[in-house]
C-alpha positions in Angstrom: -29.0 133.9 39.1 -28.3 136.1 36.0 -29.9 139.7 35.9 -32.5 140.3 33.1 -31.2 142.9 30.6 -33.1 146.2 30.6 -34.9 147.0 27.4 -34.0 150.2 25.8 -36.3 153.3 26.1 -36.7 153.7 22.4 -40.3 152.9 21.3 -40.5 149.5 19.7 -42.7 148.1 17.1 -45.6 146.0 18.4 -44.8 142.4 18.3 -47.4 139.8 17.8 -48.2 138.1 21.1 -47.7 134.4 21.1 -49.9 132.4 23.5 -48.3 132.5 26.9 -44.8 132.7 25.9 -44.6 136.6 26.4 -45.7 136.2 29.9 -43.1 136.2 32.6 -42.8 135.6 36.3 -45.9 133.6 37.5 -44.8 130.4 38.9 -47.0 127.2 38.0 -49.3 126.0 40.8 -48.5 122.4 41.6 -51.5 120.1 41.6 -52.2 118.4 44.8 -51.3 114.8 44.9 -54.2 112.5 46.3 -53.2 110.9 49.6 -52.8 107.2 49.6 -53.2 104.9 52.6 -49.8 103.4 53.3 -49.3 100.2 55.3 -47.7 101.2 58.7 -44.8 99.6 60.1 -46.2 99.1 63.6 -49.8 98.5 64.5 -51.9 100.7 66.6 -51.9 100.1 70.3 -55.0 98.4 71.5 -57.6 100.8 73.3 -57.2 100.9 77.0 -60.3 99.9 78.9 -61.1 102.6 81.4 -62.0 101.8 85.0 -65.7 102.5 85.7 -66.2 105.2 88.4 -67.5 104.0 91.7 -70.8 105.5 92.6 -70.9 106.8 96.1 -73.5 105.3 98.3 -76.1 108.0 99.5 -75.3 108.7 103.0 -78.3 108.7 105.4 -78.8 111.9 107.4 -77.8 111.7 110.9 -80.7 111.6 113.2 -80.1 112.5 116.9 -82.9 112.3 119.5 -82.3 113.5 123.1 -85.0 112.8 125.7 -84.7 114.5 129.1 -86.8 113.8 132.3 -86.5 116.0 135.2 -88.1 115.1 138.5 -88.0 117.8 141.1 -89.6 117.8 144.7 -89.7 121.4 145.5 -91.9 121.0 148.5 -92.7 117.9 150.7 -95.5 115.9 149.0 -95.2 118.1 145.6 -93.6 116.4 142.8 -92.9 118.2 139.5 -92.0 115.9 136.4 -90.6 117.8 133.3 -90.1 115.9 130.0 -88.4 117.3 127.0 -87.7 115.4 123.8 -85.7 116.7 121.0 -84.9 115.4 117.6 -82.1 116.8 115.4 -81.8 115.8 111.8 -78.4 116.8 110.2 -78.1 116.9 106.4 -75.6 114.5 104.9 -72.5 116.4 103.6 
């Protein structure tokens, strides 16, 4: 690009300003164009149907029952019977 000539430093007479012709440098802003919908060459792919998630069946808690019966004969004619029953419920994990 060609360089601008430097003006002389001697004081010049004031010139009449004419509109915007004296201004220099600022570039014009380009107006934004409105977007137009253009027909596309290939159609959009059909939406894929997602598989439904399986719901887990609630697991029943494990119930364990233990019954113990002890029959003892510490002496002749004496019988001792001991019964113990225990129930344990384990939480489902």
